[in-house]
Structures are given as C-alpha cells and as structure tokens.
N, CA, C, O and the ligand as a Tripos MOL2 file, in Angstrom:
@<TRIPOS>MOLECULE
protein
  237   235    60     0     0
PROTEIN
NO_CHARGES

@<TRIPOS>ATOM
      1 N         120.2170  173.7110   80.0150 N.3       1 MET1
      2 CA        119.6380  172.4110   80.6270 C.3       1 MET1
      3 C         119.6320  172.8350   82.1900 C.2       1 MET1
      4 O         120.6840  173.1350   82.7550 O.2       1 MET1
      5 N         118.4310  172.8390   82.8270 N.am      2 LYS2
      6 CA        118.4380  172.8790   84.3360 C.3       2 LYS2
      7 C         118.5640  171.6980   85.0690 C.2       2 LYS2
      8 O         118.0550  170.6680   84.6280 O.2       2 LYS2
      9 N         119.2000  171.7040   86.1760 N.am      3 CYS3
     10 CA        119.3240  170.4330   86.9530 C.3       3 CYS3
     11 C         117.9130  170.0890   87.5400 C.2       3 CYS3
     12 O         117.2290  170.8840   88.1840 O.2       3 CYS3
     13 N         117.5640  168.7880   87.2310 N.am      4 PRO4
     14 CA        116.2650  168.3410   87.6620 C.3       4 PRO4
     15 C         116.1650  168.2180   89.2090 C.2       4 PRO4
     16 O         115.0650  168.0140   89.7230 O.2       4 PRO4
     17 N         117.1760  168.3260   89.8840 N.am      5 ASN5
     18 CA        117.2450  168.0610   91.3570 C.3       5 ASN5
     19 C         117.1580  169.4560   92.1090 C.2       5 ASN5
     20 O         116.3470  169.6680   93.0100 O.2       5 ASN5
     21 N         118.1060  170.4130   91.6310 N.am      6 CYS6
     22 CA        118.1760  171.5950   92.2970 C.3       6 CYS6
     23 C         117.9180  172.8380   91.3360 C.2       6 CYS6
     24 O         117.8720  173.9650   91.8280 O.2       6 CYS6
     25 N         117.7800  172.6750   90.2060 N.am      7 GLY7
     26 CA        117.3500  173.7230   89.3340 C.3       7 GLY7
     27 C         118.5040  174.5700   88.8360 C.2       7 GLY7
     28 O         118.2740  175.5430   88.1180 O.2       7 GLY7
     29 N         119.8540  174.2060   89.2230 N.am      8 ASP8
     30 CA        121.0250  174.8640   89.0600 C.3       8 ASP8
     31 C         121.2230  174.8580   87.3930 C.2       8 ASP8
     32 O         120.7440  173.9740   86.6830 O.2       8 ASP8
     33 N         121.9430  175.8990   86.9280 N.am      9 ARG9
     34 CA        122.2250  175.8350   85.5390 C.3       9 ARG9
     35 C         123.6010  175.6910   85.0260 C.2       9 ARG9
     36 O         123.9240  175.9310   83.8620 O.2       9 ARG9
     37 N         124.4830  175.2410   86.0670 N.am     10 THR10
     38 CA        125.7310  175.0420   85.7460 C.3      10 THR10
     39 C         126.1560  173.6460   85.2900 C.2      10 THR10
     40 O         127.3210  173.2720   85.4290 O.2      10 THR10
     41 N         125.1510  172.8310   84.7130 N.am     11 ALA11
     42 CA        125.4260  171.3680   84.2820 C.3      11 ALA11
     43 C         126.2530  171.3210   83.0660 C.2      11 ALA11
     44 O         126.1480  172.1040   82.1220 O.2      11 ALA11
     45 N         127.1920  170.2140   83.1720 N.am     12 VAL12
     46 CA        128.1740  170.1180   82.1800 C.3      12 VAL12
     47 C         127.9620  168.8890   81.5100 C.2      12 VAL12
     48 O         127.4110  168.0260   82.1930 O.2      12 VAL12
     49 N         128.2720  168.5770   80.2960 N.am     13 ASP13
     50 CA        128.2220  167.2830   79.5190 C.3      13 ASP13
     51 C         129.4100  166.5090   80.0480 C.2      13 ASP13
     52 O         130.4970  167.0300   80.2970 O.2      13 ASP13
     53 N         129.1210  165.2220   80.2020 N.am     14 LEU14
     54 CA        130.2270  164.2210   80.5820 C.3      14 LEU14
     55 C         130.4020  163.4740   79.1490 C.2      14 LEU14
     56 O         129.4760  163.2210   78.3780 O.2      14 LEU14
     57 N         131.6900  163.1910   78.9620 N.am     15 ASP15
     58 CA        132.0160  162.3310   77.8830 C.3      15 ASP15
     59 C         131.8850  161.0140   78.1200 C.2      15 ASP15
     60 O         132.6380  160.4570   78.9190 O.2      15 ASP15
     61 N         130.8820  160.3250   77.4370 N.am     16 THR16
     62 CA        130.5840  159.0410   77.5170 C.3      16 THR16
     63 C         130.9330  158.0100   76.4530 C.2      16 THR16
     64 O         130.6220  156.8190   76.4500 O.2      16 THR16
     65 N         131.6690  158.7180   75.5070 N.am     17 HIS17
     66 CA        132.1070  157.8990   74.2570 C.3      17 HIS17
     67 C         133.1280  156.8250   74.4930 C.2      17 HIS17
     68 O         133.3470  155.9380   73.6690 O.2      17 HIS17
     69 N         133.7670  156.9380   75.6860 N.am     18 SER18
     70 CA        134.7900  155.7810   76.0180 C.3      18 SER18
     71 C         134.1890  154.7400   76.8790 C.2      18 SER18
     72 O         134.7740  153.6900   77.1460 O.2      18 SER18
     73 N         132.8320  155.0960   77.3750 N.am     19 GLY19
     74 CA        132.2620  153.9820   78.0940 C.3      19 GLY19
     75 C         131.4830  153.0750   77.3260 C.2      19 GLY19
     76 O         131.5500  152.9420   76.1040 O.2      19 GLY19
     77 N         130.6420  152.3790   78.2090 N.am     20 GLY20
     78 CA        129.9220  151.2750   77.4090 C.3      20 GLY20
     79 C         128.5370  151.6330   77.0550 C.2      20 GLY20
     80 O         127.7120  150.7300   76.9160 O.2      20 GLY20
     81 N         128.1750  152.9850   76.8820 N.am     21 PHE21
     82 CA        126.9360  153.2820   76.7010 C.3      21 PHE21
     83 C         126.7260  153.1590   75.1100 C.2      21 PHE21
     84 O         127.5250  153.6580   74.3170 O.2      21 PHE21
     85 N         125.5940  152.4570   74.7230 N.am     22 SER22
     86 CA        125.3510  152.2130   73.3470 C.3      22 SER22
     87 C         124.5870  153.1550   72.4920 C.2      22 SER22
     88 O         124.8880  153.4920   71.3470 O.2      22 SER22
     89 N         123.3650  153.6120   73.3230 N.am     23 SER23
     90 CA        122.3450  154.4540   72.5630 C.3      23 SER23
     91 C         122.5430  155.8630   72.5590 C.2      23 SER23
     92 O         121.6570  156.6250   72.9470 O.2      23 SER23
     93 N         123.7260  156.2880   72.1170 N.am     24 ASP24
     94 CA        123.9980  157.7040   72.6620 C.3      24 ASP24
     95 C         123.9580  158.8210   71.7740 C.2      24 ASP24
     96 O         124.9900  159.2350   71.2470 O.2      24 ASP24
     97 N         122.8840  159.3190   71.5770 N.am     25 ASP25
     98 CA        122.6850  160.8790   71.4160 C.3      25 ASP25
     99 C         122.4760  161.5960   72.5030 C.2      25 ASP25
    100 O         122.4770  162.8260   72.4640 O.2      25 ASP25
    101 N         122.2470  160.8300   73.7250 N.am     26 SER26
    102 CA        121.7990  161.4790   75.0030 C.3      26 SER26
    103 C         122.9430  161.5770   75.8710 C.2      26 SER26
    104 O         123.1400  160.6480   76.6550 O.2      26 SER26
    105 N         123.8080  162.6600   75.8480 N.am     27 PRO27
    106 CA        125.0140  162.6800   76.7210 C.3      27 PRO27
    107 C         124.5430  162.8560   78.2170 C.2      27 PRO27
    108 O         123.5260  163.4500   78.5760 O.2      27 PRO27
    109 N         125.3900  162.2840   78.9520 N.am     28 LEU28
    110 CA        125.2150  162.4780   80.4070 C.3      28 LEU28
    111 C         125.5670  163.8790   80.7800 C.2      28 LEU28
    112 O         126.4960  164.5270   80.2960 O.2      28 LEU28
    113 N         124.6540  164.3100   81.7690 N.am     29 LYS29
    114 CA        124.8760  165.7380   82.3150 C.3      29 LYS29
    115 C         125.2820  165.6160   83.8120 C.2      29 LYS29
    116 O         124.9010  164.6670   84.4970 O.2      29 LYS29
    117 N         126.0990  166.6500   84.3100 N.am     30 GLU30
    118 CA        126.3840  166.5420   85.7820 C.3      30 GLU30
    119 C         126.2830  167.8830   86.1900 C.2      30 GLU30
    120 O         126.9000  168.7470   85.5660 O.2      30 GLU30
    121 N         125.5410  168.1830   87.2170 N.am     31 CYS31
    122 CA        125.2950  169.3200   88.0080 C.3      31 CYS31
    123 C         126.4680  169.7810   88.6140 C.2      31 CYS31
    124 O         127.1300  168.9170   89.1880 O.2      31 CYS31
    125 N         126.9170  171.0050   88.6290 N.am     32 GLY32
    126 CA        128.0070  171.5360   89.0590 C.3      32 GLY32
    127 C         127.7460  171.9650   90.5500 C.2      32 GLY32
    128 O         128.6060  172.1860   91.4030 O.2      32 GLY32
    129 N         126.4550  172.0310   90.6790 N.am     33 ALA33
    130 CA        126.1080  172.5590   92.2150 C.3      33 ALA33
    131 C         125.8670  171.3370   93.1650 C.2      33 ALA33
    132 O         126.4030  171.2820   94.2720 O.2      33 ALA33
    133 N         125.0400  170.3610   92.6870 N.am     34 CYS34
    134 CA        124.6970  169.2190   93.6920 C.3      34 CYS34
    135 C         125.3070  167.7870   93.3720 C.2      34 CYS34
    136 O         125.2400  166.8270   94.1400 O.2      34 CYS34
    137 N         125.9250  167.7880   92.0920 N.am     35 GLY35
    138 CA        126.6860  166.6000   91.6480 C.3      35 GLY35
    139 C         125.7340  165.5580   91.0860 C.2      35 GLY35
    140 O         126.1650  164.4500   90.7660 O.2      35 GLY35
    141 N         124.4080  165.8930   90.9520 N.am     36 LEU36
    142 CA        123.6160  164.8530   90.1800 C.3      36 LEU36
    143 C         123.9730  164.6480   88.9120 C.2      36 LEU36
    144 O         124.3320  165.6000   88.2180 O.2      36 LEU36
    145 N         123.9260  163.3700   88.4260 N.am     37 VAL37
    146 CA        124.3320  163.1310   87.0470 C.3      37 VAL37
    147 C         122.9160  162.3730   86.5580 C.2      37 VAL37
    148 O         122.2120  161.5800   87.1840 O.2      37 VAL37
    149 N         122.7740  162.8770   85.2950 N.am     38 TRP38
    150 CA        121.3850  162.4850   84.5790 C.3      38 TRP38
    151 C         121.5580  162.5630   83.1650 C.2      38 TRP38
    152 O         122.4680  163.2180   82.6580 O.2      38 TRP38
    153 N         120.7540  161.9480   82.5440 N.am     39 ARG39
    154 CA        120.5240  162.1560   81.0850 C.3      39 ARG39
    155 C         119.0790  162.2190   80.5750 C.2      39 ARG39
    156 O         118.2050  161.4920   81.0470 O.2      39 ARG39
    157 N         118.8700  163.0380   79.6740 N.am     40 VAL40
    158 CA        117.5610  163.1310   79.0470 C.3      40 VAL40
    159 C         117.2330  162.2720   77.8360 C.2      40 VAL40
    160 O         117.7820  162.4100   76.7430 O.2      40 VAL40
    161 N         116.2050  161.2920   78.1430 N.am     41 MET41
    162 CA        115.9730  160.4370   77.0170 C.3      41 MET41
    163 C         114.5740  160.6130   76.3960 C.2      41 MET41
    164 O         113.5970  161.0330   77.0160 O.2      41 MET41
    165 N         114.5890  160.2390   75.0760 N.am     42 MET42
    166 CA        113.1580  160.4500   74.5000 C.3      42 MET42
    167 C         112.5320  159.1370   74.6050 C.2      42 MET42
    168 O         113.1090  158.1110   74.2450 O.2      42 MET42
    169 N         111.3140  159.1620   75.1130 N.am     43 GLU43
    170 CA        110.5630  157.6760   75.1500 C.3      43 GLU43
    171 C         109.1090  158.1500   74.6510 C.2      43 GLU43
    172 O         108.4450  159.0560   75.1540 O.2      43 GLU43
    173 N         108.7890  157.4250   73.6640 N.am     44 HIS44
    174 CA        107.5330  157.5920   73.1950 C.3      44 HIS44
    175 C         107.1510  159.0830   72.9210 C.2      44 HIS44
    176 O         106.0560  159.5590   73.2160 O.2      44 HIS44
    177 N         108.1600  159.7600   72.3310 N.am     45 GLY45
    178 CA        107.9300  161.1030   71.9490 C.3      45 GLY45
    179 C         107.9480  162.2500   73.1880 C.2      45 GLY45
    180 O         107.7980  163.4610   73.0260 O.2      45 GLY45
    181 N         108.1360  161.6580   74.2740 N.am     46 LYS46
    182 CA        108.2170  162.5660   75.3670 C.3      46 LYS46
    183 C         109.6890  162.5090   76.1440 C.2      46 LYS46
    184 O         110.3620  161.4820   76.2220 O.2      46 LYS46
    185 N         110.0150  163.6230   76.6270 N.am     47 THR47
    186 CA        111.4960  163.4980   77.3220 C.3      47 THR47
    187 C         111.2510  162.9900   78.6320 C.2      47 THR47
    188 O         110.2390  163.2910   79.2650 O.2      47 THR47
    189 N         112.2640  162.1280   79.1210 N.am     48 LYS48
    190 CA        112.3490  161.4370   80.2330 C.3      48 LYS48
    191 C         113.5640  161.6220   80.9190 C.2      48 LYS48
    192 O         114.5830  161.3780   80.2730 O.2      48 LYS48
    193 N         113.6960  162.0320   82.1820 N.am     49 ILE49
    194 CA        114.8330  162.2310   82.9370 C.3      49 ILE49
    195 C         115.1920  160.9110   83.6590 C.2      49 ILE49
    196 O         114.4720  160.3030   84.4510 O.2      49 ILE49
    197 N         116.5220  160.5520   83.2160 N.am     50 ASP50
    198 CA        117.1150  159.2570   83.6650 C.3      50 ASP50
    199 C         118.2040  159.7310   84.8120 C.2      50 ASP50
    200 O         119.1380  160.4800   84.5290 O.2      50 ASP50
    201 N         118.0220  159.3100   85.8800 N.am     51 ILE51
    202 CA        118.9300  159.6200   86.9070 C.3      51 ILE51
    203 C         120.0410  158.5840   86.9430 C.2      51 ILE51
    204 O         119.7460  157.4050   87.1420 O.2      51 ILE51
    205 N         121.3220  158.9630   86.7580 N.am     52 ILE52
    206 CA        122.4320  158.0040   86.8080 C.3      52 ILE52
    207 C         123.0460  158.0040   88.1500 C.2      52 ILE52
    208 O         123.3700  156.9230   88.6410 O.2      52 ILE52
    209 N         123.2430  159.1300   88.8080 N.am     53 LYS53
    210 CA        123.7560  159.2270   89.9970 C.3      53 LYS53
    211 C         123.1650  160.2350   90.7620 C.2      53 LYS53
    212 O         123.1050  161.3760   90.3030 O.2      53 LYS53
    213 N         122.6580  159.9300   92.0210 N.am     54 GLN54
    214 CA        121.9550  160.7610   92.9010 C.3      54 GLN54
    215 C         122.7510  161.9550   93.3950 C.2      54 GLN54
    216 O         123.9710  161.7980   93.4370 O.2      54 GLN54
    217 N         122.3090  162.9890   93.7320 N.am     55 ALA55
    218 CA        122.8720  164.1720   94.1750 C.3      55 ALA55
    219 C         123.8790  163.9330   95.3550 C.2      55 ALA55
    220 O         123.6720  163.0130   96.1470 O.2      55 ALA55
    221 N         124.9110  164.7140   95.4690 N.am     56 ASP56
    222 CA        125.8250  164.5040   96.5550 C.3      56 ASP56
    223 C         125.4320  165.3210   97.8120 C.2      56 ASP56
    224 O         125.6910  166.5120   97.9830 O.2      56 ASP56
    225 N         124.7620  164.4950   98.6760 N.am     57 THR57
    226 CA        124.1490  165.3290   99.8670 C.3      57 THR57
    227 C         125.1440  165.3960  100.9570 C.2      57 THR57
    228 O         125.1660  166.4110  101.6520 O.2      57 THR57
    229 N         125.9380  164.4650  101.1770 N.am     58 LYS58
    230 CA        126.8070  164.6350  102.4450 C.3      58 LYS58
    231 C         128.3950  164.9390  101.9980 C.2      58 LYS58
    232 O         129.1890  164.1810  101.4420 O.2      58 LYS58
    233 N         128.5540  166.2120  102.4080 N.am     59 LYS59
    234 CA        130.0210  166.4120  102.1710 C.3      59 LYS59
    235 C         130.6480  167.3460  103.2140 C.2      59 LYS59
    236 O         131.8480  167.6140  103.1600 O.2      59 LYS59
    237 ZN        121.7710  170.2850   90.8480 Zn       60 ZN60
@<TRIPOS>BOND
     1     1     2 1
     2     2     3 1
     3     3     4 2
     4     3     5 am
     5     5     6 1
     6     6     7 1
     7     7     8 2
     8     7     9 am
     9     9    10 1
    10    10    11 1
    11    11    12 2
    12    11    13 am
    13    13    14 1
    14    14    15 1
    15    15    16 2
    16    15    17 am
    17    17    18 1
    18    18    19 1
    19    19    20 2
    20    19    21 am
    21    21    22 1
    22    22    23 1
    23    23    24 2
    24    23    25 am
    25    25    26 1
    26    26    27 1
    27    27    28 2
    28    27    29 am
    29    29    30 1
    30    30    31 1
    31    31    32 2
    32    31    33 am
    33    33    34 1
    34    34    35 1
    35    35    36 2
    36    35    37 am
    37    37    38 1
    38    38    39 1
    39    39    40 2
    40    39    41 am
    41    41    42 1
    42    42    43 1
    43    43    44 2
    44    43    45 am
    45    45    46 1
    46    46    47 1
    47    47    48 2
    48    47    49 am
    49    49    50 1
    50    50    51 1
    51    51    52 2
    52    51    53 am
    53    53    54 1
    54    54    55 1
    55    55    56 2
    56    55    57 am
    57    57    58 1
    58    58    59 1
    59    59    60 2
    60    59    61 am
    61    61    62 1
    62    62    63 1
    63    63    64 2
    64    63    65 am
    65    65    66 1
    66    66    67 1
    67    67    68 2
    68    67    69 am
    69    69    70 1
    70    70    71 1
    71    71    72 2
    72    71    73 am
    73    73    74 1
    74    74    75 1
    75    75    76 2
    76    75    77 am
    77    77    78 1
    78    78    79 1
    79    79    80 2
    80    79    81 am
    81    81    82 1
    82    82    83 1
    83    83    84 2
    84    83    85 am
    85    85    86 1
    86    86    87 1
    87    87    88 2
    88    87    89 am
    89    89    90 1
    90    90    91 1
    91    91    92 2
    92    91    93 am
    93    93    94 1
    94    94    95 1
    95    95    96 2
    96    95    97 am
    97    97    98 1
    98    98    99 1
    99    99   100 2
   100    99   101 am
   101   101   102 1
   102   102   103 1
   103   103   104 2
   104   103   105 am
   105   105   106 1
   106   106   107 1
   107   107   108 2
   108   107   109 am
   109   109   110 1
   110   110   111 1
   111   111   112 2
   112   111   113 am
   113   113   114 1
   114   114   115 1
   115   115   116 2
   116   115   117 am
   117   117   118 1
   118   118   119 1
   119   119   120 2
   120   119   121 am
   121   121   122 1
   122   122   123 1
   123   123   124 2
   124   123   125 am
   125   125   126 1
   126   126   127 1
   127   127   128 2
   128   127   129 am
   129   129   130 1
   130   130   131 1
   131   131   132 2
   132   131   133 am
   133   133   134 1
   134   134   135 1
   135   135   136 2
   136   135   137 am
   137   137   138 1
   138   138   139 1
   139   139   140 2
   140   139   141 am
   141   141   142 1
   142   142   143 1
   143   143   144 2
   144   143   145 am
   145   145   146 1
   146   146   147 1
   147   147   148 2
   148   147   149 am
   149   149   150 1
   150   150   151 1
   151   151   152 2
   152   151   153 am
   153   153   154 1
   154   154   155 1
   155   155   156 2
   156   155   157 am
   157   157   158 1
   158   158   159 1
   159   159   160 2
   160   159   161 am
   161   161   162 1
   162   162   163 1
   163   163   164 2
   164   163   165 am
   165   165   166 1
   166   166   167 1
   167   167   168 2
   168   167   169 am
   169   169   170 1
   170   170   171 1
   171   171   172 2
   172   171   173 am
   173   173   174 1
   174   174   175 1
   175   175   176 2
   176   175   177 am
   177   177   178 1
   178   178   179 1
   179   179   180 2
   180   179   181 am
   181   181   182 1
   182   182   183 1
   183   183   184 2
   184   183   185 am
   185   185   186 1
   186   186   187 1
   187   187   188 2
   188   187   189 am
   189   189   190 1
   190   190   191 1
   191   191   192 2
   192   191   193 am
   193   193   194 1
   194   194   195 1
   195   195   196 2
   196   195   197 am
   197   197   198 1
   198   198   199 1
   199   199   200 2
   200   199   201 am
   201   201   202 1
   202   202   203 1
   203   203   204 2
   204   203   205 am
   205   205   206 1
   206   206   207 1
   207   207   208 2
   208   207   209 am
   209   209   210 1
   210   210   211 1
   211   211   212 2
   212   211   213 am
   213   213   214 1
   214   214   215 1
   215   215   216 2
   216   215   217 am
   217   217   218 1
   218   218   219 1
   219   219   220 2
   220   219   221 am
   221   221   222 1
   222   222   223 1
   223   223   224 2
   224   223   225 am
   225   225   226 1
   226   226   227 1
   227   227   228 2
   228   227   229 am
   229   229   230 1
   230   230   231 1
   231   231   232 2
   232   231   233 am
   233   233   234 1
   234   234   235 1
   235   235   236 2
@<TRIPOS>SUBSTRUCTURE
     1 MET1         2 RESIDUE 1 A MET
     2 LYS2         6 RESIDUE 1 A LYS
     3 CYS3        10 RESIDUE 1 A CYS
     4 PRO4        14 RESIDUE 1 A PRO
     5 ASN5        18 RESIDUE 1 A ASN
     6 CYS6        22 RESIDUE 1 A CYS
     7 GLY7        26 RESIDUE 1 A GLY
     8 ASP8        30 RESIDUE 1 A ASP
     9 ARG9        34 RESIDUE 1 A ARG
    10 THR10       38 RESIDUE 1 A THR
    11 ALA11       42 RESIDUE 1 A ALA
    12 VAL12       46 RESIDUE 1 A VAL
    13 ASP13       50 RESIDUE 1 A ASP
    14 LEU14       54 RESIDUE 1 A LEU
    15 ASP15       58 RESIDUE 1 A ASP
    16 THR16       62 RESIDUE 1 A THR
    17 HIS17       66 RESIDUE 1 A HIS
    18 SER18       70 RESIDUE 1 A SER
    19 GLY19       74 RESIDUE 1 A GLY
    20 GLY20       78 RESIDUE 1 A GLY
    21 PHE21       82 RESIDUE 1 A PHE
    22 SER22       86 RESIDUE 1 A SER
    23 SER23       90 RESIDUE 1 A SER
    24 ASP24       94 RESIDUE 1 A ASP
    25 ASP25       98 RESIDUE 1 A ASP
    26 SER26      102 RESIDUE 1 A SER
    27 PRO27      106 RESIDUE 1 A PRO
    28 LEU28      110 RESIDUE 1 A LEU
    29 LYS29      114 RESIDUE 1 A LYS
    30 GLU30      118 RESIDUE 1 A GLU
    31 CYS31      122 RESIDUE 1 A CYS
    32 GLY32      126 RESIDUE 1 A GLY
    33 ALA33      130 RESIDUE 1 A ALA
    34 CYS34      134 RESIDUE 1 A CYS
    35 GLY35      138 RESIDUE 1 A GLY
    36 LEU36      142 RESIDUE 1 A LEU
    37 VAL37      146 RESIDUE 1 A VAL
    38 TRP38      150 RESIDUE 1 A TRP
    39 ARG39      154 RESIDUE 1 A ARG
    40 VAL40      158 RESIDUE 1 A VAL
    41 MET41      162 RESIDUE 1 A MET
    42 MET42      166 RESIDUE 1 A MET
    43 GLU43      170 RESIDUE 1 A GLU
    44 HIS44      174 RESIDUE 1 A HIS
    45 GLY45      178 RESIDUE 1 A GLY
    46 LYS46      182 RESIDUE 1 A LYS
    47 THR47      186 RESIDUE 1 A THR
    48 LYS48      190 RESIDUE 1 A LYS
    49 ILE49      194 RESIDUE 1 A ILE
    50 ASP50      198 RESIDUE 1 A ASP
    51 ILE51      202 RESIDUE 1 A ILE
    52 ILE52      206 RESIDUE 1 A ILE
    53 LYS53      210 RESIDUE 1 A LYS
    54 GLN54      214 RESIDUE 1 A GLN
    55 ALA55      218 RESIDUE 1 A ALA
    56 ASP56      222 RESIDUE 1 A ASP
    57 THR57      226 RESIDUE 1 A THR
    58 LYS58      230 RESIDUE 1 A LYS
    59 LYS59      234 RESIDUE 1 A LYS
    60 ZN60       237 GROUP 0 **** ****
C-alpha cells in the first residue's frame, strides 16, 4: 500500500481493535515517512481514501 501523500511504501497497519472504530475490516495505515494516517474504505464499489491524520510537516 503506497502512502497517498508522499508515495512511500513503508506504511504500517495500526491496531484499531482497542479503539472505538466499529466498521472495521479497513485497518488504519500509518506512513513511516511522512506520518500520514489513513484508511482505505469501500464506497459504492470504489475505494476511497479516508485521511485520519494529516502528514507531519513540521519537525
Ligand atoms: Zn507518506
């Protein structure tokens, strides 16, 4: 899975099972390069990128 922000391939899955997410066969992904957190959702048969946390720009 490529990062939709920077295209890096080091994204990792975040464990969301302890959180309050309900509809979850779509795990959160976090980019190891820019810090973007997103998930991929299916909507009307198409994939949709849902940005959870914006990329970490200031560091
Ligand atoms: Zn990224």
